[in-house]
N, C-alpha and C positions, 0 to 999 in steps of 0.2 A: 339051649338060646333060641328062639326064633329066628332063621336067618330073613329079616325083614326090615325096613327101615323103622324107628321109632313113632308111636302115633300118641299126639296127646289125648290126652281123655280128662275131661273136666267134668267134674260132678257137681251140681246146682241142686239148691232145695225144691225151688219154686220154678216153673217153666219162663216166664218171663226174665229170668236172670240170663238164661241163653244169649240174648239180643248182645247183651255185656260181652259174655265168652265168644260170640262171634265176631264182636268188634276188636276185642284182644287179640284174637287169632289173626284177624286179617292186617291188624298193625304190627302183626308179629312176625306178617308172611308164610303162617302156617295154612291160610286158605286165599284164595284170591280177593282181591277188594269188590269186586264185582264179578256176575254171571257163574254162580257158583250153583249147584244141587243141592237140594234139602230131602233126605230118606227122614222122614218126620212118624217115626215108629209108636204108635201111641193110641189109646181109647179114643181119641177126641181131634179134632183136627185142629184145632186151636185158631180160627180164622175170624173171628170175632172182631167186630168193628167197634174201636171205642173212638169218642170224641176227644182228643187231645187239648189240654190247656195250653201246650207249647208248640212251638212249628218243630216238627221233625227236619224240615230244611236249614232249620239255623245252627244244628248239632253238627260240630266239627271233626275232624278226627282227636279228639280228645278224649281221652278215656275216662277223665273226670267228669266231665258232662255228660257223657252216654253212660255214666255208673248212676250217677243221680238222675237222669231222664228215666230210667227204664224203672226205678223205685217209685218216680213221683208220677209217671203217666201212662205205665203199663199196666194191664191187669193179668193175670196168668193165661189167659187164651187171647192176647189179642196184639202180640209180638210181632209174629210173624208177616202179615201183611204190610206192616210198616218197614222190616226186614227188607219185603219184596219192592215195594216203591222205592226203595233206597237204593236198587239195583243188588243188594248183596246177593240175592237168591232170584233165579229166576226160571227153575224147575221146579216144582213141589211135588215131591211123592208121598202120598200119606198111606203106609202101612199100617193099616186098621183091621185087617181081616186074618184070619187063622187058615183061609183057604187058599184054591188055587185061580179064584176068579181077581178078573183088572179089568178094571172101568176103561172107556176109551181115553186117552191122553186127549185133552182140552186145552186150544189157546184163549186165553186171558188176560184180564188187565185189571188195575189198580188204577185208580185216578184220586186227584185231589180236587176238593171242592174249592176253587175258585183259584188256585195252586198254592194253596196257604197252608199245605202240609199238617192240618190238624184235624180232616175228616176225609174219609173215603169212601169211593164207590169199586166193588169190586163186578166182574160179571166176565160172560163168553164173549168171544170177539165176533161180532156177524159182520154181512159184507160190506154196510155201510160204515162200520164203530169207526174208521179211522178220520174220515170225513166230520164225523159228529163231532168226535174231540178237538180236531183241530179248526172248528167253527168257532169264530170269536164272540156268537151267539150263545154258546154253551157255557154252564157254570162250571162244568169239571175241565180242570186245568192240566195240569202237569201229569205225566202217565208214565207206565213201566207195563211191559208186557212180560207174562211167565204164563210156564205151562203147566197143567193139573192133572193129575192121576191118584186114584184108589186101586191098591193093591194088596195081595195078601201072601201069606207066607210059601206057598206051591207057586207065586207067581216067577216070572221071568222078567228081569232088572238087569240095566246097564245105563252107565251116563258117561260121556266123554270128558266131562266137566270136572274140577275139583269139589268134592264130595264131603257135604257134613252127615254124619251119622247123627241123629238126635233120637233120641230113647227115653222115654217117660216109662216108670217102673211100673206105672198104672196098666199099660198095655198087657201086662202077664197076669195080674189079678185088679181088680177096679171097684172100690166103694161107692158108687155113684151117692149114696145118699148122705154122704160127710158125716155121717153122723160121728164122727172121733171130733170135730170141731166143734169148740165154745163159742158162739157168735155173737159175743156182747161189749159192753164197751163201758167204761164208769163215766157218769155224765153229772152236771151240777144239781143241786138241790132245783134251781130256777129252771132249768132246763126240763128236769124231769114233771115240774108242776105244770109249765107251757104246753106239756104233751098233754098229761093227765084234763087239763080244765078248758084245753081247745080241741073241741071236736073237728074243727077244719084246718087243723095243723097242718102243715105241708107234707108232713110225714104220715100221716093217717090217709091222705087223699091221693095216695100213689096210685097209680094202676092197681096194683094188685098191693092188699092192705101186707106186710110183711115187716111192720116195724110195731114193738112194743116197749113197756116200760114196767120197770119194778126198784122196789127198794127192801132193803133190810138193814140190819143194824153195822152191816161194815160200810153201806154206799147206795147211791143211786145209779141205776143201769138201764142202757138202752139195747135192746133185742133185736137181732134182723132174723129173720126166717124166710125161706124161700121153697116152693113145692120141690119136693127131691123125690126122686125113684126109693122103690121097696130098700132097705137097708142089705147089705153085701147080697145084692142083686147079682152083680158080675165079680163075685169074689169067688178066687180059685183055689183048690186043694194043692197042698204042694206037690204032689206028684203032677199036676194039671201044669202047673207055675213050671216045674224043671222040663217038662215035656216042650211048653212054650219056648223056653230057654233054647235047649236043644236045637227046634227048628229053626228058630233065629239063626241060629249058628250055621247051620247047613245052607239056608237061605244067602248068607253072607259067603260062605264059601263056594256053594256052587254057580254064583254067580260072578264070582271072582271078583268081590267088591273091595278096594283098597281107600277107607278115607282119608283124607288128611285132617280130618277133626272129628274126633266123637264128644257129644254131652251126654250125659245121663241126669234126669230130674229123678228127684224121690218124691214130691207129691205128696209128702207125709204131713207137712202142716195144714195144707188144703184139705188131707184127709181123703182125695181121689186113691192113694195107695192105701192098703188098710194098715191102721198103724202098728198092728203086730206082726205085719209080712215086711215091709218095706227092705228091713235088714237082711231078711234071709234071701229075698231076691234081688238085691244087690250084691251082696256076696258070692251067689251064686253065676249071675251076670258077669262080674267081674273076671271069676275065673274063667267062665267059658269063651269071652272073650280073649282072655290071655292066652288062652290055647291056639288063636289063630292071628294076633296080632302081638308086638312088641310093645307095651303100653307104658305110656309116663303119667301117671296120674296124679292131677291133683284136685283139690277142692275148691271151689270157687272163694272161702274165704282166705287162701295162701294166696292171691291175687288182689283181693277185694280193697286193699290199702293203698292201691296204685289210682284207685277211684273215689276213694274216701277219707 
């Protein structure tokens, strides 16, 4: 038995669910309610800015509300900026490389448009930045500061704050083509005919034509497509996956990192982790983490009834 405190580890299916896990964690005193370091181990930075239909400022410390908000308002890459804006995270480190290169740590901000908590601006802090934000003429109101850095497996890393270790399985092998995902939805016959007969249909004149319709004996369907990289462009062999997992464990051990919380995202439904590899990666990763941490492992489904 490892002589160390128990580390809670939560498995989620898609990455925006991590916001619910982090909220659950601070409400259960596993991490701090503010001022945490996020070590984001992922092939993607997940720093997409989304426009929310509801203000995140209206969220109370109510897991039911947070649970619904996550699924209604966030995409799989737009959950970190709101977490920073809320103050939950103020140190964002993206472990995205496999070498020892570390970018310069920069001081950045997240600001809310008109302090509404629905749309955000991010950027580096310049000499006159604070004066600009505090000006009554500026449209960007409420804000939070944070640090940002990109590192690799050979980098040095430390933090004096409560640490969230956030791992996406696609870091070890990634299919950026999303080739395993069926991107279609059944629609009504009227919606099908409206699209087919109107050459100026709103979905036809999007900046990039990414929608089409089809029909067969089973029904009517709308299809969504977007440009993707070559299938399997970053897909790794089992041997390389094992090597990357071993090097991550070495990175955590050599830097003496003691997370207060670990979350692992499968990314299997979105297709970013190859559908034929996610289970292999997860099992190997859990075994490896179990060699250095005493883990208490749960799936989000075991606590999601709290929110729904």
